C-alpha positions as CSV (number, residue, x, y, z in Angstrom):
1,X,-13.6,5.0,-14.8
2,X,-10.6,3.5,-15.2
3,X,-9.8,0.5,-16.7
4,X,-8.1,-2.7,-14.4
5,X,-5.9,-3.7,-16.4
6,X,-3.2,-7.1,-15.0
7,X,0.3,-6.7,-15.6
8,X,2.9,-9.5,-14.9
9,X,4.6,-7.8,-11.2
10,X,0.9,-7.5,-9.3
11,X,1.1,-11.1,-8.9
12,X,4.6,-10.8,-7.2
13,X,3.2,-8.0,-5.4
14,X,1.0,-9.8,-4.6
15,X,2.8,-12.7,-3.2
16,X,4.7,-10.1,-1.6
17,X,2.5,-8.8,0.8
18,X,-0.3,-11.3,1.1
19,X,2.2,-15.0,1.4
20,X,-0.3,-17.6,2.5
21,X,0.6,-20.4,0.1
22,X,-1.0,-21.8,-3.0
23,X,1.0,-24.8,-4.8
24,X,2.2,-24.2,-8.2
25,X,-0.1,-25.4,-10.9
26,X,-3.2,-24.8,-8.1
27,X,-6.6,-24.1,-9.6
28,X,-6.9,-21.1,-6.6
29,X,-10.5,-21.1,-5.7
30,X,-10.6,-18.0,-2.7
31,X,-13.0,-17.5,-0.3
32,X,-12.7,-14.4,2.2
33,X,-15.1,-13.8,4.8
34,X,-15.3,-14.5,8.6
35,X,-15.5,-17.9,10.1
36,X,-19.2,-18.7,10.8
37,X,-21.5,-21.1,10.4
38,X,-23.7,-17.9,7.9
39,X,-20.6,-17.8,5.8
40,X,-20.9,-21.9,4.4
41,X,-17.1,-22.2,4.2
42,X,-17.5,-26.0,5.1
43,X,-19.7,-26.2,2.1
44,X,-17.3,-24.8,-0.2
45,X,-14.9,-27.8,1.8
46,X,-17.1,-30.9,0.5
47,X,-17.7,-29.5,-3.0
48,X,-13.3,-29.5,-3.4
49,X,-14.0,-32.5,-1.3
50,X,-16.4,-34.1,-4.1
51,X,-14.4,-32.5,-7.3
52,X,-10.7,-33.8,-5.6
53,X,-12.7,-37.0,-5.5
54,X,-14.6,-37.7,-8.9
55,X,-10.9,-36.4,-10.9
56,X,-12.8,-32.8,-11.9
57,X,-10.6,-30.9,-10.3
58,X,-7.8,-32.8,-9.1
59,X,-5.2,-29.6,-8.2
60,X,-8.1,-27.3,-7.1
61,X,-7.1,-25.6,-3.9
62,X,-9.0,-23.3,-1.5
63,X,-7.4,-20.1,-0.2
64,X,-10.2,-19.5,2.9
65,X,-9.7,-16.0,4.7
66,X,-10.8,-14.7,8.0
67,X,-11.1,-14.7,11.7
68,X,-14.0,-15.8,13.1
69,X,-15.1,-18.9,15.9
70,X,-15.7,-21.4,13.4
71,X,-11.9,-21.1,12.8
72,X,-11.1,-24.2,14.5
73,X,-14.4,-26.4,13.2
74,X,-13.2,-25.5,9.8
75,X,-9.4,-27.5,10.8
76,X,-11.2,-30.4,12.0
77,X,-13.8,-31.0,9.0
78,X,-10.6,-29.6,6.6
79,X,-8.7,-32.9,8.3
80,X,-11.7,-35.2,8.4
81,X,-12.1,-34.1,4.5
82,X,-8.7,-35.6,3.8
83,X,-8.4,-32.2,2.1
84,X,-5.1,-30.7,4.4
85,X,-3.2,-30.3,0.9
86,X,-5.8,-28.6,-0.7
87,X,-6.3,-25.9,1.9
88,X,-5.2,-23.4,3.0
89,X,-6.6,-21.1,6.6
90,X,-5.1,-17.5,6.1
91,X,-5.5,-15.1,8.6
92,X,-8.0,-11.8,7.5
93,X,-6.3,-8.7,5.6
94,X,-7.6,-5.5,5.4
95,X,-6.4,-5.9,1.8
96,X,-8.0,-8.4,-0.5
97,X,-6.9,-7.1,-3.7
98,X,-3.4,-9.2,-2.7
99,X,-5.9,-12.2,-2.3
100,X,-8.0,-11.8,-5.5
101,X,-5.2,-11.9,-7.9
102,X,-3.7,-15.3,-6.5
103,X,-6.9,-16.7,-7.2
104,X,-8.7,-18.5,-10.6
105,X,-12.2,-17.9,-9.5
106,X,-13.7,-15.9,-5.6
107,X,-16.2,-18.3,-4.0
108,X,-18.9,-16.5,-2.0
109,X,-20.9,-19.6,-0.4
110,X,-23.8,-18.4,2.4
111,X,-26.5,-20.0,3.8
112,X,-28.3,-16.8,4.1
113,X,-28.7,-16.7,7.6
């Protein structure tokens, strides 16, 4: 197998190929999946709210990528939690590598259903 070597140009290319906004100097948590209950993005949003409120990770930014029936519910939850400045709800992409390149960590919440 080829060894993966990250280059500075990769981050620039990622922004060009998938221009969903994230703040500078944010700790970006990526989550790619369909917007539906079993994917449990709501758990991630509630956890982010706790990390912001208790000061452990005030610069967290959740980059949610997908499509599905729960998109409006997630938008409402983001507003209800007051974390609009800490979340980007973005469209599905067939090239997830460009999302991964912009994240500090990837979260895969699930209800197990």
